[in-house]
C-alpha positions as CSV (number, residue, x, y, z in Angstrom):
1,M,18.8,-34.2,-25.3
2,K,18.8,-36.3,-28.5
3,L,16.0,-37.4,-30.4
4,G,16.2,-41.3,-29.4
5,Q,16.9,-40.2,-25.7
6,F,13.7,-37.9,-25.7
7,R,11.5,-40.8,-27.2
8,G,13.1,-43.1,-24.7
9,F,12.2,-40.5,-21.7
10,T,8.7,-40.1,-23.0
11,A,8.1,-43.9,-23.0
12,V,9.5,-44.3,-19.8
13,A,7.2,-41.3,-18.4
14,T,4.1,-42.8,-19.9
15,V,4.7,-46.2,-18.5
16,I,5.1,-44.4,-14.9
17,L,2.0,-42.4,-15.3
18,M,0.1,-45.4,-16.6
19,T,1.3,-47.6,-13.7
20,C,0.2,-44.7,-11.3
21,L,-3.2,-44.6,-12.7
22,V,-3.8,-48.2,-12.4
23,S,-2.5,-48.1,-9.1
24,Q,-4.9,-45.3,-7.9
25,S,-7.8,-47.5,-9.7
26,Q,-6.8,-50.7,-7.7
27,D,-6.7,-48.5,-4.5
28,K,-10.3,-47.0,-4.9
29,R,-13.0,-48.8,-3.1
30,K,-15.2,-50.8,-5.7
31,I,-19.1,-50.2,-5.2
32,I,-22.3,-50.9,-7.1
33,I,-25.0,-48.7,-6.6
34,D,-28.6,-50.6,-6.4
35,Q,-31.0,-47.8,-6.2
36,D,-34.8,-46.7,-6.6
37,A,-33.5,-43.8,-8.6
38,A,-36.3,-41.1,-8.4
39,G,-35.3,-37.7,-9.6
40,P,-34.6,-35.3,-10.3
41,A,-32.4,-34.8,-7.1
42,G,-33.9,-35.9,-4.1
43,T,-32.6,-38.5,-1.5
44,D,-32.2,-41.3,-4.4
45,Q,-30.0,-39.3,-6.8
46,Q,-28.3,-37.2,-4.1
47,A,-27.1,-40.8,-2.5
48,I,-25.9,-41.5,-5.8
49,L,-23.9,-38.5,-6.4
50,L,-22.3,-38.6,-2.9
51,L,-20.8,-42.0,-4.1
52,I,-19.7,-40.8,-7.5
53,Q,-18.2,-37.6,-6.1
54,S,-16.0,-39.3,-3.6
55,R,-12.5,-39.7,-4.9
56,Q,-12.1,-42.8,-2.8
57,T,-14.7,-44.8,-5.1
58,E,-14.9,-46.7,-8.1
59,V,-18.6,-46.8,-9.2
60,L,-18.7,-50.0,-11.2
61,G,-22.5,-49.4,-12.3
62,I,-25.6,-48.1,-11.0
63,T,-28.6,-50.8,-11.1
64,V,-31.8,-49.5,-10.9
65,V,-35.1,-50.9,-9.4
66,T,-38.7,-49.9,-9.2
67,G,-39.2,-48.4,-5.5
68,D,-39.9,-44.5,-5.0
69,A,-40.7,-44.4,-8.9
70,W,-41.2,-46.6,-11.5
71,L,-38.2,-48.2,-13.1
72,T,-38.6,-46.5,-16.5
73,E,-38.6,-42.9,-15.2
74,E,-35.9,-43.6,-12.6
75,V,-33.7,-44.9,-15.3
76,A,-34.1,-41.6,-17.5
77,H,-33.4,-39.6,-14.4
78,T,-30.1,-41.4,-13.7
79,L,-28.8,-41.1,-17.3
80,R,-29.6,-37.6,-17.4
81,M,-28.0,-36.7,-14.0
82,L,-24.8,-38.5,-15.3
83,E,-24.9,-36.5,-18.5
84,L,-25.2,-33.1,-16.6
85,I,-22.2,-34.1,-14.1
86,G,-20.2,-35.4,-17.2
87,R,-19.9,-39.0,-16.0
88,T,-21.6,-41.1,-18.6
89,D,-18.7,-43.5,-18.5
90,I,-20.8,-45.1,-15.4
91,P,-23.2,-47.7,-16.7
92,V,-26.7,-47.7,-16.0
93,V,-28.7,-51.0,-16.0
94,R,-32.2,-51.8,-15.7
95,G,-33.6,-53.8,-13.3
96,A,-36.9,-55.2,-11.5
97,E,-39.9,-53.3,-12.7
98,Y,-42.1,-55.0,-10.3
99,P,-41.6,-56.9,-6.6
100,L,-41.2,-60.8,-6.5
101,V,-44.8,-61.1,-5.0
102,R,-46.5,-58.1,-3.9
103,T,-48.9,-56.3,-6.2
104,K,-50.4,-52.9,-6.2
105,E,-53.9,-54.6,-6.5
106,E,-53.3,-57.0,-3.5
107,T,-51.9,-54.0,-1.7
108,E,-55.0,-51.9,-2.1
109,Q,-57.1,-54.7,-0.8
110,W,-54.8,-55.0,2.2
111,E,-55.0,-51.3,3.1
112,Q,-58.7,-51.8,3.3
113,R,-58.3,-54.4,6.2
114,Y,-55.6,-52.9,7.7
115,G,-55.4,-49.2,7.1
116,S,-53.6,-46.8,4.7
117,V,-49.9,-46.6,3.9
118,A,-48.4,-43.1,4.0
119,W,-45.8,-44.0,1.0
120,L,-46.4,-46.8,-1.6
121,G,-43.5,-45.2,-3.8
122,A,-44.5,-45.8,-7.4
123,W,-47.9,-46.9,-6.5
124,T,-48.9,-43.5,-4.4
125,P,-52.0,-42.3,-5.5
126,R,-51.2,-38.7,-5.9
127,V,-48.2,-39.4,-8.0
128,Y,-49.3,-42.4,-9.8
129,H,-49.1,-43.0,-13.6
130,A,-48.8,-45.8,-16.0
131,P,-45.5,-48.0,-15.4
132,R,-43.9,-47.2,-19.0
133,E,-44.6,-43.7,-18.9
134,L,-41.7,-41.2,-18.5
135,G,-43.3,-38.7,-16.3
136,A,-41.9,-35.1,-15.7
137,M,-38.4,-34.5,-16.9
138,P,-37.7,-30.9,-15.8
139,E,-33.9,-31.3,-16.3
140,G,-34.6,-32.6,-19.9
141,K,-34.5,-36.1,-21.2
142,P,-31.0,-38.1,-21.8
143,T,-29.6,-38.7,-24.8
144,T,-27.7,-41.7,-23.5
145,K,-29.0,-45.2,-23.1
146,A,-29.1,-47.8,-20.4
147,A,-26.7,-50.8,-20.6
148,D,-28.0,-53.8,-22.6
149,E,-27.6,-56.3,-19.5
150,D,-30.2,-56.6,-16.9
151,A,-29.3,-55.6,-13.3
152,A,-29.2,-59.3,-11.5
153,H,-27.0,-60.4,-14.3
154,F,-24.6,-57.3,-14.2
155,L,-24.3,-57.6,-10.4
156,V,-23.2,-61.4,-10.6
157,R,-20.8,-60.6,-13.2
158,M,-19.2,-57.8,-11.3
159,V,-18.7,-59.8,-7.9
160,R,-17.1,-62.7,-10.1
161,K,-15.0,-60.1,-11.9
162,Y,-13.7,-58.6,-8.7
163,P,-14.3,-61.2,-6.0
164,H,-14.5,-60.1,-2.3
165,E,-13.8,-56.5,-3.7
166,V,-17.2,-55.1,-4.5
167,T,-19.4,-53.3,-2.0
168,I,-23.2,-53.6,-2.8
169,Y,-24.8,-50.3,-1.9
170,E,-28.9,-50.8,-1.5
171,G,-30.7,-47.6,-1.5
172,G,-34.1,-49.2,-2.5
173,P,-36.2,-52.4,-2.2
174,M,-34.1,-55.2,-2.5
175,T,-35.6,-57.1,-5.9
176,N,-32.5,-56.8,-8.0
177,L,-30.2,-58.4,-5.2
178,A,-32.7,-61.4,-4.6
179,L,-32.7,-62.0,-8.3
180,A,-28.8,-62.2,-8.4
181,I,-28.9,-64.5,-5.5
182,S,-31.7,-66.7,-7.4
183,I,-28.9,-66.7,-10.4
184,D,-26.0,-67.6,-8.5
185,T,-26.1,-68.6,-4.8
186,E,-22.6,-67.5,-4.2
187,F,-23.5,-64.0,-5.2
188,A,-23.5,-62.6,-1.4
189,S,-20.4,-64.5,-0.5
190,L,-18.4,-63.1,-3.4
191,A,-19.5,-59.5,-2.7
192,K,-17.1,-57.7,0.0
193,E,-20.2,-56.4,1.9
194,L,-23.8,-55.1,1.9
195,V,-24.9,-51.5,3.0
196,F,-28.1,-50.6,2.7
197,M,-30.8,-47.9,3.7
198,G,-33.9,-49.6,5.1
199,A,-35.5,-51.4,8.4
200,S,-37.2,-49.4,11.1
201,L,-37.1,-50.9,14.9
202,N,-38.2,-47.9,17.3
203,P,-37.7,-44.4,15.8
204,Q,-38.3,-41.4,17.9
205,T,-40.2,-39.3,15.9
206,A,-43.8,-37.7,15.8
207,D,-43.9,-38.4,12.1
208,P,-47.1,-39.9,11.4
209,E,-45.8,-42.5,9.1
210,F,-43.9,-44.2,11.8
211,A,-46.1,-43.1,14.7
212,N,-48.5,-46.0,14.7
213,T,-46.2,-48.5,12.7
214,P,-42.7,-47.8,13.8
215,R,-41.6,-51.4,12.3
216,R,-43.0,-50.3,8.8
217,E,-40.0,-49.0,6.4
218,F,-40.8,-48.7,2.6
219,N,-37.6,-50.4,1.2
220,L,-38.5,-53.6,3.1
221,W,-42.1,-53.4,2.9
222,F,-42.2,-52.8,-0.9
223,D,-40.7,-56.0,-1.8
224,P,-40.7,-58.1,1.5
225,E,-39.8,-61.3,-0.2
226,A,-37.0,-60.0,-1.6
227,A,-35.7,-58.5,1.5
228,H,-36.1,-62.1,3.4
229,I,-33.9,-63.8,0.7
230,V,-31.2,-60.9,0.8
231,L,-31.0,-60.7,4.6
232,R,-30.6,-64.3,5.0
233,A,-28.1,-64.6,2.5
234,P,-24.3,-65.3,3.7
235,W,-23.0,-61.8,3.4
236,K,-19.3,-61.2,5.1
237,K,-20.8,-58.0,6.4
238,I,-24.2,-56.2,6.4
239,V,-24.3,-52.6,7.5
240,C,-28.0,-51.1,7.9
241,T,-29.0,-47.2,8.0
242,P,-32.5,-47.6,9.6
243,V,-35.3,-45.0,10.1
244,D,-34.2,-44.5,13.8
245,I,-31.0,-42.6,12.6
246,S,-32.4,-41.4,9.5
247,V,-35.1,-38.9,11.1
248,K,-32.2,-37.4,12.8
249,T,-31.2,-35.5,9.8
250,R,-32.8,-33.0,7.7
251,M,-32.7,-31.5,4.1
252,T,-33.1,-27.7,4.8
253,N,-32.9,-24.7,2.7
254,E,-29.6,-23.7,4.5
255,L,-28.1,-26.8,3.2
256,I,-29.6,-26.3,-0.6
257,D,-28.0,-22.7,-0.4
258,K,-24.6,-23.9,0.7
259,I,-24.7,-26.5,-2.2
260,K,-26.2,-24.0,-4.7
261,A,-23.1,-21.6,-4.0
262,G,-20.9,-24.3,-5.2
263,H,-19.7,-24.2,-9.0
264,S,-19.2,-28.0,-9.5
265,P,-21.8,-29.5,-11.7
266,S,-23.3,-31.6,-9.3
267,A,-23.7,-28.6,-7.1
268,Q,-25.4,-26.8,-10.0
269,Y,-27.7,-29.7,-10.5
270,I,-29.0,-30.0,-6.8
271,G,-29.3,-26.4,-6.6
272,K,-31.6,-26.2,-9.5
273,Y,-33.5,-29.3,-8.9
274,S,-33.4,-30.2,-5.1
275,R,-36.6,-28.9,-3.1
276,L,-38.0,-29.6,0.1
277,R,-40.6,-32.5,0.0
278,G,-43.1,-32.3,2.8
279,S,-42.8,-31.6,6.3
280,Y,-40.2,-34.1,7.0
281,N,-37.2,-34.0,4.8
282,Y,-35.0,-36.6,5.7
283,L,-31.6,-37.6,4.2
284,W,-32.5,-41.2,4.1
285,D,-30.2,-42.5,1.4
286,E,-27.5,-39.9,1.7
287,L,-26.8,-40.7,5.2
288,A,-26.3,-44.3,4.2
289,S,-23.6,-43.2,1.6
290,A,-21.9,-41.0,3.7
291,A,-21.6,-43.1,6.6
292,W,-20.0,-45.9,4.2
293,L,-17.6,-43.2,2.8
294,D,-16.5,-42.2,6.3
295,P,-17.7,-44.4,9.2
296,T,-16.7,-42.1,11.9
297,L,-20.0,-40.2,11.2
298,I,-21.8,-42.9,13.3
299,T,-21.4,-42.6,17.0
300,K,-23.6,-45.4,18.0
301,K,-24.3,-48.8,16.4
302,E,-25.5,-52.2,17.5
303,N,-25.6,-55.6,16.1
304,R,-28.8,-57.3,15.6
305,F,-30.3,-60.3,13.8
306,M,-32.8,-59.0,11.1
307,D,-35.3,-60.4,8.7
308,V,-38.9,-59.3,7.5
309,N,-42.7,-60.6,8.4
310,L,-43.8,-62.4,5.4
311,D,-47.2,-63.0,7.3
312,R,-50.0,-61.7,5.4
313,G,-51.6,-59.8,8.3
314,P,-51.2,-56.5,9.3
315,G,-47.5,-56.9,10.0
316,Y,-46.7,-57.9,6.5
317,G,-43.1,-56.4,5.5
318,D,-42.4,-55.1,8.9
319,T,-38.9,-55.2,10.3
320,L,-38.3,-58.2,12.4
321,T,-35.1,-58.0,14.8
322,W,-33.6,-60.1,17.6
323,S,-30.5,-60.1,20.0
324,D,-28.1,-63.0,19.9
325,R,-29.9,-64.8,22.7
326,D,-33.4,-65.0,21.3
327,K,-32.8,-65.0,17.5
328,P,-34.2,-68.1,15.5
329,K,-32.1,-71.2,15.1
330,R,-31.8,-71.0,11.3
331,D,-30.1,-68.7,8.8
332,V,-30.5,-65.3,10.1
333,Q,-27.5,-62.8,9.7
334,S,-25.9,-60.5,12.1
335,V,-26.7,-56.8,10.8
336,E,-24.5,-53.8,12.1
337,V,-27.4,-51.2,12.6
338,Q,-26.6,-47.8,13.1
339,F,-28.4,-45.6,15.7
340,D,-26.9,-42.2,16.2
341,L,-24.5,-39.8,14.5
342,D,-22.5,-36.5,14.4
343,T,-24.9,-34.6,12.4
344,D,-22.9,-31.5,12.0
345,K,-20.0,-33.8,10.4
346,F,-22.4,-35.3,8.2
347,Y,-23.6,-32.2,6.8
348,K,-20.1,-30.9,6.2
349,L,-19.2,-34.0,4.4
350,F,-22.6,-33.8,2.5
351,V,-21.9,-30.2,1.3
352,D,-18.2,-31.0,0.6
353,L,-18.8,-33.6,-1.7
354,L,-21.6,-32.0,-3.7
355,T,-19.7,-28.9,-4.1
356,A,-16.4,-30.5,-5.2
357,P,-15.1,-31.0,-8.6
358,T,-16.2,-34.1,-10.5
359,P,-13.9,-36.7,-10.2
360,K,-12.5,-37.7,-13.6
361,R,-13.0,-41.6,-14.8
362,S,-9.9,-43.6,-13.6
363,R,-10.7,-46.5,-16.1
364,P,-12.4,-47.2,-19.3
365,A,-16.1,-47.8,-19.0
366,T,-17.3,-51.1,-17.6
367,P,-17.7,-53.5,-20.6
């Protein structure tokens, strides 16, 4: 082969390769992960990892919100996790540090009238520290930085850049999404769908967190006004993974050992930092992530109309649901609610994804 022919062949091969890469990127399912990203490991970081580890997804960014922990430490844990798995191309974007209306001080007064709440997230007394303190970082502090943009504007910018293509995954309180809706009233309608872990209807469990308050679920309860705004927005589709199905899952030492036996960066991260947290180790957010990746995991689902109780009495923040027959006359949206799953199939996907090699970036980092 002559030199000119070789150069021509190389140029053609390069064009074909680039075309294939672009095609693969376009075929992937675009998603933004909005998460109260406590860490290291745990349900929040593990849910993020499942979505990153899937070869069918293109994670446009991770927007972070105070919930299970304070925003500052959640951002640090997320940045560090991405460093450890070699995916620092994914932007991490700071979001809301506080709920829209609810405050820690008012919540403490509310508890005096209506009884204590089992989990207050960043406000929980046994784990509480000042909002801007970093807290313990056993995995080491990150050297990378969060994006300069705020979460609400990032969310709006991405759905306008890719209209009707972006799934919004919500694993924490809905504050960032409510702020995005307030900035751009077309935000929800421009997204492809909303998938969220949250709400509680009638979970069959002896867990004391839900025995007396079966309609109270932390993600909706922590910022009820934000959840009310989001659930009444005009999404094309809303899918909910509630407490009712979450309590049918467990993180066990057996699962941790299976993941730890893997050699991928994500497996080593989970193996080193995951631990059983209390008597009830539900795979809350992981199930929401996995069910979006593979909907066949879900064996029972129903459509309900959903909102949040904003009355400041004992039911403040509780989940409200209706059938089509008895729903309110205005604004409520239909939500696909998951109620049962193929547990073995879910656990297999959970282990397989976390032990798989880390997918390489298929595009430059989001500008």
